[in-house]
C-alpha positions as CSV (number, residue, x, y, z in Angstrom):
1,M,-9.7,18.3,-23.7
2,D,-6.6,19.2,-21.8
3,E,-3.0,18.7,-23.1
4,K,-2.3,15.7,-20.8
5,N,-5.3,13.8,-22.2
6,M,-4.4,14.7,-25.7
7,E,-0.9,13.3,-25.2
8,Q,-2.3,10.1,-23.7
9,E,-4.6,9.6,-26.7
10,E,-1.7,10.0,-29.1
11,I,0.2,7.1,-27.5
12,D,-1.0,3.8,-28.7
13,L,-2.1,1.3,-26.0
14,L,0.3,-1.3,-27.4
15,D,3.2,1.1,-26.8
16,I,2.1,1.6,-23.2
17,L,1.8,-2.2,-22.7
18,L,5.2,-2.9,-24.2
19,D,7.0,-0.1,-22.3
20,E,8.9,-2.0,-19.6
21,E,9.5,1.2,-17.7
22,N,5.8,2.2,-17.5
23,E,4.5,1.8,-14.0
24,E,1.4,3.9,-14.6
25,P,-2.0,2.2,-14.1
26,I,-4.0,1.4,-17.2
27,V,-7.6,2.7,-17.3
28,L,-10.1,0.8,-19.5
29,F,-13.7,1.8,-20.2
30,D,-16.6,-0.6,-20.6
31,E,-19.5,-0.3,-23.0
32,Q,-21.3,2.2,-20.6
33,D,-18.1,4.3,-20.4
34,N,-17.3,3.2,-16.8
35,P,-13.6,3.3,-16.0
36,T,-11.7,0.5,-14.4
37,T,-8.1,0.8,-13.3
38,F,-5.6,-2.0,-13.8
39,E,-2.0,-2.8,-13.2
40,Q,-0.1,-4.7,-15.8
41,A,1.2,-8.1,-14.9
42,A,2.5,-9.5,-18.2
43,I,2.4,-9.6,-22.0
44,I,2.2,-13.1,-23.3
45,P,2.7,-14.2,-26.9
46,L,0.7,-17.3,-27.6
47,E,-0.3,-19.1,-30.8
48,E,0.6,-16.1,-33.1
49,K,-1.5,-13.8,-30.9
50,L,-0.6,-11.4,-28.1
51,Y,-2.3,-11.4,-24.7
52,C,-1.9,-9.3,-21.6
53,I,-2.7,-10.1,-18.0
54,L,-4.0,-7.1,-16.1
55,V,-4.8,-7.0,-12.4
56,P,-7.7,-4.8,-11.5
57,V,-7.1,-2.1,-8.9
58,D,-10.8,-1.4,-8.7
59,K,-13.2,-4.2,-7.5
60,I,-14.7,-6.2,-10.3
61,D,-17.5,-8.7,-9.7
62,G,-16.2,-12.3,-10.2
63,V,-12.5,-11.3,-10.0
64,G,-10.8,-12.0,-6.7
65,E,-8.2,-9.8,-5.0
66,N,-4.8,-10.1,-6.8
67,E,-6.4,-12.1,-9.7
68,G,-5.5,-11.2,-13.2
69,V,-7.8,-10.8,-16.2
70,V,-6.6,-12.0,-19.6
71,F,-7.1,-9.7,-22.6
72,E,-6.4,-10.4,-26.2
73,I,-4.5,-7.5,-27.7
74,I,-6.0,-6.5,-31.1
75,T,-3.8,-4.5,-33.4
76,S,-4.5,-2.9,-36.7
77,D,-2.7,-0.8,-39.2
78,T,-5.6,1.6,-39.4
79,E,-7.2,1.5,-35.9
80,P,-5.9,2.1,-32.4
81,T,-5.0,-1.0,-30.4
82,T,-7.8,-2.5,-28.4
83,L,-8.1,-5.1,-25.7
84,N,-10.8,-7.8,-25.7
85,V,-11.5,-9.8,-22.5
86,E,-10.6,-13.4,-23.3
87,T,-13.6,-15.7,-22.5
88,S,-12.2,-19.1,-23.6
89,D,-11.1,-21.0,-20.5
90,E,-8.7,-23.0,-22.7
91,I,-6.9,-19.9,-23.8
92,I,-6.9,-18.4,-20.4
93,D,-5.4,-21.5,-18.9
94,K,-2.7,-21.5,-21.7
95,V,-1.9,-17.8,-21.1
96,F,-1.5,-18.4,-17.3
97,E,0.6,-21.5,-17.9
98,K,2.9,-19.5,-20.2
99,Y,3.1,-16.7,-17.7
100,E,4.1,-19.1,-14.9
101,Q,6.8,-20.7,-17.3
102,L,8.2,-17.2,-18.2
103,F,8.1,-16.1,-14.5
104,D,9.9,-19.3,-13.4
105,E,12.6,-18.8,-16.1
106,E,13.1,-15.2,-15.1
107,Y,13.3,-16.1,-11.4
108,R,15.8,-18.9,-11.9
109,L,18.0,-16.6,-14.0
110,K,18.1,-14.0,-11.2
111,S,18.7,-16.5,-8.3
């Protein structure tokens, strides 16, 4: 393993997601170890959980162009941070509603 990969493994995924200055794509691997590249759209706190919206750079079946995918951020004191695709339509709708609310608030503050 080269030095750059070792450095990336040492940085927890949560730190990357919370870094407002990070503009690097996020690469996630599925169960078959296939990589998919995403751009981060938002971190959304909801009902005592933390979610992120990631927009795939790579084509994903069932996900339209410029559509985001909602992931629950799973943290642990003993394990690295992981992301689980959210499958509940109710939670997904709430996450996007919160995202739109936060976006509107931010936009109004700047205009």
